[in-house]
N, C-alpha and C positions, 0 to 999 in steps of 0.2 A: 400854777406854773410860773417859774421865774421869768421876768420880762426879758425879751430878746431885742437886740438892736441891729438895724440894718440900713441899707440905702436903696434908692431906686435910680436906675441908670438908663440912658437912651443914647442916641447917636450924638446928642449935644454935649455929652461928657466924654472924657477920655481917661477913665479911672486907672489907677495903678492897683491892680487886683492883689499883687503881692503885699503891698503896704496895707491894703484893707484887711487882708487875712492875717498877716504876721504881726503888724504893728497895732492897728486899730482893733483887730480881732472881732470883726463884725460877725454876726450870726447868720445873716441871710442877705440876699439882694433880690429886688424885683426889677426885671428887665423889660424894656419896651419891646414888644413883639412887632408892633406896626400901628397902622391907622386905618379906620374905616372912614372913607370919604366918598367923593363924587364918582370915583372910578372903582368903587368897591374896596377891597383890601390891598394895601401896599405895605410891604415889610419895612421895618426899621433896618437901615443898612448895617448897623452895628450889632444886631441881635446875635447873629451866629458867632461872631468874635466874642461878645460878652458872655454868651452861654458857654462857649468853650473855655474861657478863662475861669468861670465859676467852677466848671467841672475839673479843670486842672488843679485849682487851689482848694477844691473841696468846700466850696461855699454853696450851701443850699439856696435854691432860687425859685422864684415864681415869675409870672409874666403879666403884662398888661397891654391892652389895645386901646388907643385913644379914639373916641367917637367924635369925629368932626361934624359940625352942624350941617354940612352939605349932604351928609348921608340921610338926613331927615327929609330933605326937600325933593330929592329925586326918587324915581321908582325904587322901592325898597325890596331888596332880595337878600334876606338874612341867610338863606341856605347857601348861596354861592359865596357871600362874604365870609361866613364862618368856616365853610369848608376850605377856602383859600388860606385862612389864618391858621387853622390847626395843622395844615399840611407842613408848616415850618417847624412843627413840634414833634413830628413822628420820629421815633428813635431816641427821644429825650425823656427824662423823668423829672417832673417838677415837684419839689417838696412843698412849695407854697402855691396859693391859688392862682387862677387865671382871672385877672380883673378886667372889667370894662371901665375905662376912664371916661367919666361923664363930667365935663367942666363947663361947657358953654351954656349960659343961662339966658341968652338973647334969642332963643329959637321961637319964632312966632307961629307956632302951631299948638293945638290943644294939648294940655298936659296928659290927657288920656291917651292920645296918639303917641306921644313921646314914650310914655310908660309902656305901652303895648310893644313898641319897637325895641325898647331896651330889654324887655322881658323875652322877646323872641330870640335875641342874640344869646342871652344867658341860658335860655332853655335849650337852644341848639348845642351850645358847648357842653351842657350837662348830658345831653343825649349821647355825645361822643366820648363821655367818660372823664370829664374834667370837673374839678372842684372849683367853683366859680364865685366871684364876688363883685362888688361895685366900689369904685374909687370916686370920690367927689369932695368938694369943699363943704365943710359943715355950714358955712355962712351963705354961700351962693348956689350950692348944688343940691344937697339932700333936702327934700321937701319942696323944692322950687322947680327943678327940672323934671321930676317925675313924682308920682304919688307914692309917698314914703310907705304908707300902710300896705301897699301892694307887694312890697319886696322885703319888708323888715324881718319877717319870720323865715324867709326862704333862703336868703343869701347873706354871706358874711360881708361886713363893711370895712373899707379902708378909708378913714376920714382924715382930711387935711384941715388942720387948724394950727397956725403958727404962733398963736398968741396965748392959748389956754388949752387945757385938756378937754377933749370933746365931752359934751353933755350926752350926745348920742352914743348909745352902746355900740362898740366896735371891736373887731378882732385885731385891727392894726391902726395905729395913729401916726400920720405924717406930722411930726412935731416941729420941724425946722427946715427952712429953705437952705439949699446949698450955697446961696449967695449971702448967707448970714454967718456970723461967727459961731453959731450953734450947729451948723452943718458938719458933715464929716468929709474932710478933704475935698470940699467944694461940691459935695453931693447932698441931696435931701436926706434928712435923718428920719428914721421910722422906728417906732416902738411896737413890738408884737406881743399880744396877750394870750394867744392861742397856740397850742402845740400842733401847728399845721402839719409838719412832717409825719407825726404819728397818726393824725386824723386822715391824711391822704393815703398812707399805706394801709391803714386799718380797713378801708373800704375799697382799696384797689383802684384808685383814680390817678389821673395825671401821668400815665405811662407805667404805673405799677400794677397793671392788670395782667402782665405776663406771668 
C-alpha cells in the first residue's frame, strides 16, 4: 500500500480542516476522544467539533484516549471507563483504529499490573466492536510501560519517534512534532503503512457493523 499522511488533533489545536483537506491534502486524522484519569473517562471538549469537521470535509479519521497515570493508582474499573468512552462514538464510523495513548513512564507499580490494565481496556473496546491499537513513544513507552511481548501480536502499534524511523514494526509512525518545521500546519505529522479503512470495513468494526 502507498504510504498515507495525516495528523493527530486534540483540544490543544485549532486546525483549519479546509486547508488540511484542500491544500495539504491529508489522508486521515486521529482525534483525541478523551482521557482516562482519576475520575474515570472525561471527553476531549473538541472531539465532537473535530469529528464533525472531518465528516464535512470527508477526512477519514480514528480516535485515541490518553491514559493518565492516575488511572493506575485508584480502584480500576475498565468496564465503566470504556463504556463511557465509546458512548461518544455511537452513530459515527471510524476508518482508523481506536488507540490507547500510553505515555507516562514514571508509574511506580509492577509492569505486569500495568500491562494487565492496559490489556483490559483494549479487550473491552474490542468486545464492543472496535479495531484497537496502542500509541506510545518508541524510546520511553514500548517495552518500558508494559510487557511488549504481551501485545505485539494482538494489536496494531502507532509509534512516536521524531528523530528516526522506528525499529519496532508498526502500522503508523508519528514522525514529527507540530512544534517543528516538519509538522503539518502546527500539527503532529503521521505516516500510515496499513490500509485501515479497508481492514475496518472488511471485518465490520468501528461503526461499520450496520
